[in-house]
NUSE-287362 format. One record per residue (C-alpha): residue in three letters; x, y, z. Coordinates in steps of 0.2 Angstrom, whole numbers. Example, Ala and Ser with C-alpha at 12.3 -4.5 7.8 and 13.67 -1.06 7.14 Angstrom:
! NUSE-287362
{rec "ALA" {62 -22 39}},
{rec "SER" {68 -5 36}},
This chain:
! NUSE-287362
{rec "UNK" {101 -235 -96}},
{rec "UNK" {90 -241 -108}},
{rec "UNK" {76 -242 -98}},
{rec "UNK" {78 -224 -92}},
{rec "UNK" {76 -220 -110}},
{rec "UNK" {59 -229 -113}},
{rec "UNK" {68 -241 -124}},
{rec "UNK" {62 -256 -116}},
{rec "UNK" {62 -269 -129}},
{rec "UNK" {79 -263 -133}},
{rec "UNK" {83 -266 -113}},
{rec "UNK" {74 -283 -114}},
{rec "UNK" {87 -289 -128}},
{rec "UNK" {101 -283 -118}},
{rec "UNK" {95 -290 -103}},
{rec "UNK" {95 -306 -112}},
{rec "UNK" {112 -305 -120}},
{rec "UNK" {118 -304 -101}},
{rec "UNK" {108 -319 -96}},
{rec "UNK" {115 -330 -110}},
{rec "UNK" {133 -325 -105}},
{rec "UNK" {128 -329 -88}},
{rec "UNK" {112 -338 -83}},
{rec "UNK" {114 -337 -64}},
{rec "UNK" {116 -318 -63}},
{rec "UNK" {99 -314 -53}},
{rec "UNK" {101 -295 -56}},
{rec "UNK" {100 -297 -75}},
{rec "UNK" {84 -307 -72}},
{rec "UNK" {78 -291 -63}},
{rec "UNK" {83 -279 -74}},
{rec "UNK" {74 -288 -89}},
{rec "UNK" {59 -290 -78}},
{rec "UNK" {59 -271 -76}},
{rec "UNK" {60 -269 -95}},
{rec "UNK" {45 -280 -97}},
{rec "UNK" {36 -270 -86}},
{rec "UNK" {40 -255 -95}},
{rec "UNK" {35 -264 -111}},
{rec "UNK" {17 -270 -103}},
{rec "UNK" {24 -289 -105}},
{rec "UNK" {17 -292 -87}},
{rec "UNK" {16 -312 -87}},
{rec "UNK" {35 -311 -94}},
{rec "UNK" {40 -297 -81}},
{rec "UNK" {33 -308 -66}},
{rec "UNK" {42 -325 -73}},
{rec "UNK" {59 -314 -74}},
{rec "UNK" {55 -308 -57}},
{rec "UNK" {52 -326 -51}},
{rec "UNK" {69 -332 -58}},
{rec "UNK" {78 -316 -50}},
{rec "UNK" {71 -321 -34}},
{rec "UNK" {76 -339 -35}},
{rec "UNK" {93 -335 -40}},
{rec "UNK" {94 -320 -27}},
{rec "UNK" {81 -322 -13}},
{rec "UNK" {89 -308 -4}},
{rec "UNK" {86 -295 -21}},
{rec "UNK" {74 -283 -13}},
{rec "UNK" {71 -274 -30}},
{rec "UNK" {65 -290 -38}},
{rec "UNK" {51 -292 -25}},
{rec "UNK" {48 -275 -28}},
{rec "UNK" {47 -277 -47}},
{rec "UNK" {36 -293 -44}},
{rec "UNK" {24 -283 -32}},
{rec "UNK" {23 -270 -48}},
{rec "UNK" {19 -285 -60}},
{rec "UNK" {6 -292 -49}},
{rec "UNK" {-2 -274 -44}},
{rec "UNK" {-2 -271 -64}},
{rec "UNK" {-11 -289 -64}},
{rec "UNK" {-23 -284 -51}},
{rec "UNK" {-16 -296 -41}},
{rec "UNK" {-18 -284 -25}},
{rec "UNK" {-15 -297 -11}},
{rec "UNK" {0 -304 -20}},
{rec "UNK" {9 -288 -24}},
{rec "UNK" {6 -284 -7}},
{rec "UNK" {16 -299 -1}},
{rec "UNK" {30 -294 -12}},
{rec "UNK" {31 -276 -6}},
{rec "UNK" {31 -282 12}},
{rec "UNK" {45 -294 8}},
{rec "UNK" {55 -281 -1}},
{rec "UNK" {54 -270 14}},
{rec "UNK" {58 -284 26}},
{rec "UNK" {74 -286 18}},
{rec "UNK" {79 -269 14}},
{rec "UNK" {69 -258 29}},
{rec "UNK" {74 -241 21}},
{rec "UNK" {67 -246 4}},
{rec "UNK" {55 -231 1}},
{rec "UNK" {50 -235 -16}},
{rec "UNK" {43 -252 -9}},
{rec "UNK" {35 -242 4}},
{rec "UNK" {27 -230 -8}},
{rec "UNK" {21 -246 -19}},
{rec "UNK" {14 -256 -3}},
{rec "UNK" {3 -239 0}},
{rec "UNK" {-3 -239 -18}},
{rec "UNK" {-7 -258 -19}},
């Protein structure tokens, strides 16, 4: 909800509390990545996506967010590969298709 309200730093802090409670919670790392993207903390967002993927290699949303971070970092080929992985995991993932086209 904090991400939706564009209260990104608060969202990061909330996700970090969740991670402190359960360091193996891949979705929390993915949500933190989303908040970090909103806060324009791109390198940290990318690292958080990578951790989410390490914990949950089946989490299409983490690959999509990783692609968003890479696209913002102007690493378009890498972004495209992340979006394609998201689509492979979730073939009906319209947002990943859209991001793939934009990359």
